[in-house]
DOFI-264581 format. One record per residue (C-alpha): residue number from 1; x, y, z. Coordinates in steps of 0.001 Angstrom, whole numbers, plus 500000, padded with zeros to 6 digits. Example, Ala and Ser with C-alpha at 12.3 -4.5 7.8 and 13.67 -1.06 7.14 Angstrom:
// residues 2
numar / xx / yy / zz
1 / 512300 / 495500 / 507800
2 / 513670 / 498940 / 507140
***
This chain:
// residues 234
numar / xx / yy / zz
1 / 957185 / 452447 / 016015
2 / 955460 / 450737 / 018931
3 / 956007 / 452136 / 022435
4 / 958765 / 450314 / 024351
5 / 957999 / 447625 / 026871
6 / 958542 / 448431 / 030574
7 / 961745 / 446420 / 030737
8 / 963239 / 448638 / 028021
9 / 962761 / 451652 / 030257
10 / 964688 / 450481 / 033332
11 / 967700 / 452670 / 032548
12 / 965435 / 455701 / 032360
13 / 963893 / 454776 / 035672
14 / 967361 / 454895 / 037239
15 / 967435 / 458571 / 036332
16 / 963951 / 459144 / 037721
17 / 964952 / 457466 / 040971
18 / 967888 / 459851 / 041167
19 / 965630 / 462850 / 040687
20 / 963193 / 461575 / 043279
21 / 965967 / 460863 / 045748
22 / 964542 / 457414 / 046382
23 / 965788 / 453976 / 045264
24 / 963064 / 451367 / 044753
25 / 963371 / 447797 / 045985
26 / 960607 / 446867 / 043515
27 / 961125 / 448899 / 040335
28 / 957903 / 447476 / 038897
29 / 955959 / 449724 / 041254
30 / 957558 / 452821 / 039772
31 / 957021 / 451530 / 036250
32 / 953342 / 450936 / 036961
33 / 952984 / 454447 / 038382
34 / 953999 / 455854 / 034992
35 / 951567 / 453856 / 032843
36 / 948718 / 455903 / 031443
37 / 945641 / 453931 / 030444
38 / 946232 / 454849 / 026777
39 / 949552 / 452990 / 026893
40 / 948012 / 450049 / 028693
41 / 945347 / 449751 / 026008
42 / 948109 / 449201 / 023454
43 / 949871 / 446592 / 025596
44 / 947235 / 443966 / 026196
45 / 945463 / 445518 / 029157
46 / 948505 / 445900 / 031431
47 / 947522 / 447566 / 034717
48 / 947538 / 451372 / 034540
49 / 948509 / 453850 / 037252
50 / 944906 / 454675 / 038198
51 / 944751 / 452579 / 041375
52 / 948085 / 453981 / 042493
53 / 946805 / 457473 / 041804
54 / 943863 / 456801 / 044129
55 / 946183 / 455735 / 046927
56 / 948659 / 458519 / 046259
57 / 945951 / 461150 / 046605
58 / 945224 / 459912 / 050130
59 / 948915 / 459681 / 051071
60 / 949536 / 463192 / 049765
61 / 946565 / 464609 / 051667
62 / 947761 / 463027 / 054900
63 / 951357 / 464209 / 054513
64 / 950426 / 467781 / 053573
65 / 947950 / 467988 / 056455
66 / 950629 / 466780 / 058869
67 / 953225 / 469260 / 057572
68 / 950729 / 472142 / 057585
69 / 949589 / 471352 / 061119
70 / 953147 / 471359 / 062443
71 / 954559 / 474299 / 060494
72 / 951649 / 476688 / 060931
73 / 950762 / 476125 / 064555
74 / 948772 / 479332 / 064976
75 / 946709 / 479104 / 061797
76 / 943023 / 478211 / 062278
77 / 941545 / 475070 / 060748
78 / 939770 / 476853 / 057899
79 / 942979 / 478437 / 056686
80 / 944854 / 475161 / 057047
81 / 942268 / 473617 / 054728
82 / 942803 / 476408 / 052203
83 / 946546 / 475975 / 052487
84 / 946322 / 472245 / 051841
85 / 944083 / 472821 / 048826
86 / 946607 / 475255 / 047391
87 / 949141 / 472466 / 046861
88 / 946928 / 469384 / 046616
89 / 945510 / 470588 / 043315
90 / 946041 / 469750 / 039673
91 / 947923 / 472953 / 038749
92 / 950229 / 472764 / 041770
93 / 950993 / 469068 / 041358
94 / 951539 / 469473 / 037622
95 / 954066 / 472205 / 038365
96 / 955861 / 469946 / 040843
97 / 955831 / 467053 / 038392
98 / 957166 / 469355 / 035685
99 / 960014 / 470385 / 037938
100 / 961017 / 466747 / 038292
101 / 960663 / 466219 / 034544
102 / 958123 / 463490 / 035165
103 / 956606 / 463880 / 031718
104 / 959746 / 462415 / 030161
105 / 959022 / 459080 / 031821
106 / 955277 / 458702 / 031215
107 / 954088 / 455645 / 029288
108 / 951617 / 457098 / 026804
109 / 949694 / 455607 / 023924
110 / 950539 / 456855 / 020438
111 / 947620 / 459255 / 020170
112 / 948141 / 460639 / 023673
113 / 951851 / 461091 / 023064
114 / 951252 / 462883 / 019761
115 / 948807 / 465274 / 021435
116 / 951400 / 466353 / 023995
117 / 950202 / 464188 / 026855
118 / 953564 / 464475 / 028568
119 / 952772 / 468154 / 029179
120 / 949114 / 467879 / 030173
121 / 948555 / 469067 / 033767
122 / 945975 / 466346 / 034450
123 / 948331 / 463543 / 033412
124 / 951295 / 465034 / 035243
125 / 949412 / 465569 / 038506
126 / 947911 / 462068 / 038364
127 / 951326 / 460550 / 037689
128 / 952900 / 462385 / 040605
129 / 950265 / 460984 / 042955
130 / 950809 / 457513 / 041506
131 / 954575 / 457778 / 041971
132 / 954040 / 458880 / 045570
133 / 951860 / 455810 / 046137
134 / 954581 / 453635 / 044623
135 / 957096 / 455070 / 047088
136 / 954624 / 454468 / 049912
137 / 954095 / 450836 / 048964
138 / 957790 / 450230 / 048411
139 / 959309 / 452066 / 051356
140 / 956483 / 452844 / 053749
141 / 955009 / 456005 / 055211
142 / 958345 / 457578 / 056168
143 / 959704 / 457299 / 052628
144 / 956538 / 458809 / 051146
145 / 956560 / 461591 / 053721
146 / 960137 / 462462 / 052768
147 / 959147 / 462777 / 049111
148 / 956322 / 465140 / 050031
149 / 958657 / 467187 / 052211
150 / 961223 / 467369 / 049433
151 / 958942 / 468368 / 046577
152 / 955614 / 469620 / 047930
153 / 956497 / 471366 / 051195
154 / 958527 / 474126 / 049477
155 / 955418 / 475041 / 047463
156 / 953425 / 474979 / 050680
157 / 955785 / 477515 / 052219
158 / 955751 / 479645 / 049073
159 / 951953 / 479910 / 048949
160 / 951412 / 480306 / 052676
161 / 951732 / 484071 / 052474
162 / 948919 / 484268 / 049933
163 / 946599 / 481669 / 051424
164 / 947115 / 482336 / 055123
165 / 946447 / 486005 / 054641
166 / 946078 / 488329 / 057571
167 / 942642 / 487047 / 058455
168 / 942782 / 488598 / 061877
169 / 939155 / 487803 / 062695
170 / 939760 / 484066 / 062292
171 / 943009 / 484323 / 064212
172 / 941300 / 486189 / 067044
173 / 938542 / 483591 / 067252
174 / 941142 / 480829 / 067360
175 / 943070 / 482731 / 070040
176 / 939941 / 483104 / 072164
177 / 939294 / 479368 / 071887
178 / 942845 / 478601 / 072956
179 / 942620 / 480959 / 075955
180 / 939189 / 479706 / 077011
181 / 937550 / 483083 / 076368
182 / 934192 / 483966 / 074877
183 / 934105 / 484525 / 071150
184 / 934596 / 488153 / 070054
185 / 931737 / 490470 / 069143
186 / 932008 / 493549 / 066933
187 / 930302 / 496937 / 067044
188 / 930739 / 499081 / 063945
189 / 929934 / 502740 / 063472
190 / 930489 / 505011 / 060468
191 / 931173 / 508668 / 059863
192 / 931651 / 510976 / 056896
193 / 929700 / 511486 / 053660
194 / 928190 / 508472 / 051888
195 / 930826 / 508491 / 049151
196 / 933733 / 508554 / 051608
197 / 932605 / 506839 / 054760
198 / 935053 / 505791 / 057450
199 / 934088 / 502803 / 059548
200 / 935210 / 502240 / 063121
201 / 934978 / 498802 / 064695
202 / 935218 / 497972 / 068383
203 / 935775 / 494315 / 069221
204 / 934876 / 493008 / 072663
205 / 935657 / 489718 / 074373
206 / 933626 / 488854 / 077433
207 / 932056 / 492306 / 077386
208 / 935443 / 494046 / 077483
209 / 936785 / 496077 / 074580
210 / 940084 / 494593 / 073415
211 / 940645 / 496397 / 070120
212 / 939536 / 499266 / 067919
213 / 940216 / 499690 / 064208
214 / 939175 / 501846 / 061271
215 / 938837 / 501209 / 057551
216 / 937109 / 502149 / 054350
217 / 934694 / 499244 / 054695
218 / 933013 / 497512 / 057585
219 / 935037 / 494381 / 056922
220 / 938334 / 496256 / 056833
221 / 937541 / 498005 / 060110
222 / 936699 / 494692 / 061790
223 / 939953 / 493167 / 060534
224 / 941916 / 496142 / 061883
225 / 940182 / 495873 / 065247
226 / 940820 / 492130 / 065381
227 / 944510 / 492693 / 064602
228 / 944774 / 495069 / 067560
229 / 942949 / 492571 / 069765
230 / 945282 / 489752 / 068731
231 / 948258 / 491846 / 069797
232 / 946569 / 492671 / 073103
233 / 945607 / 489086 / 073924
234 / 948559 / 487282 / 072358
***
C-alpha cells in the first residue's frame, strides 16, 4: 500500500501539536518537517525536511547557548561549549524525539519504513531539528525558544553535573578574570616512594599563595589547590 498523502495525516498532526504544546497556524510547515527524502522520492519530488533541518540546527544552537549562559552563570566558556554539545548531538536529540514519539509521525519511504527508520537516531534527531525550525517559522523566536525550554533544557540540567565537572582550575582562571587578577600559577612538589607518591600543589595569584592541595597525581593536586583558592577568592 502506498504511503498516505500529507492531507491524510492532518488528524495525526493534531496529536503531535498536542505533544509539542504548540498549535501551528500553517500546518504545512509541520508536515514538511516530517518528510524524509525517501518519502519525497516516492511522491514526485515533494520538498523534504532537509532545509528545515539546516535552519533548526541553528535555532537549537542559539537557544541552548542562551539557556546555558543564563542558567550556569559561573561556568567558563569551555565548559559551556561542552555542555551545549552534550544536548545538541544526535544521541541526545534522538532521545528527546523518542520521548515525544516523533517517529510515529515521520513520512518514510517504503524501504526506509521497513528497515525501522522511525527508530533510527539520525532520522529522529534530524526530524526534531526540522520540527523546531517549523515552529520558528510559524510562531517566531519566542515560540521556538519555548519548545527548546520544554524538551531540551531538562536534558541540559540533567547532564550538567557530568559535563560541568569540578574543573576547579578553569573555574579559578575564570574567577581571576572576573576579579581583574593575574592568572594563577602552580608549583607542585612530590614526596614518598615512586609507587606511592603524594603530590602537593601550591597555587599563587599575583605572587601570593591562595591555595594548597594534595593528590595522588599532579593534576589532582592542582585541582585540589584550585578548589581551595576558589573558596578563598570567591
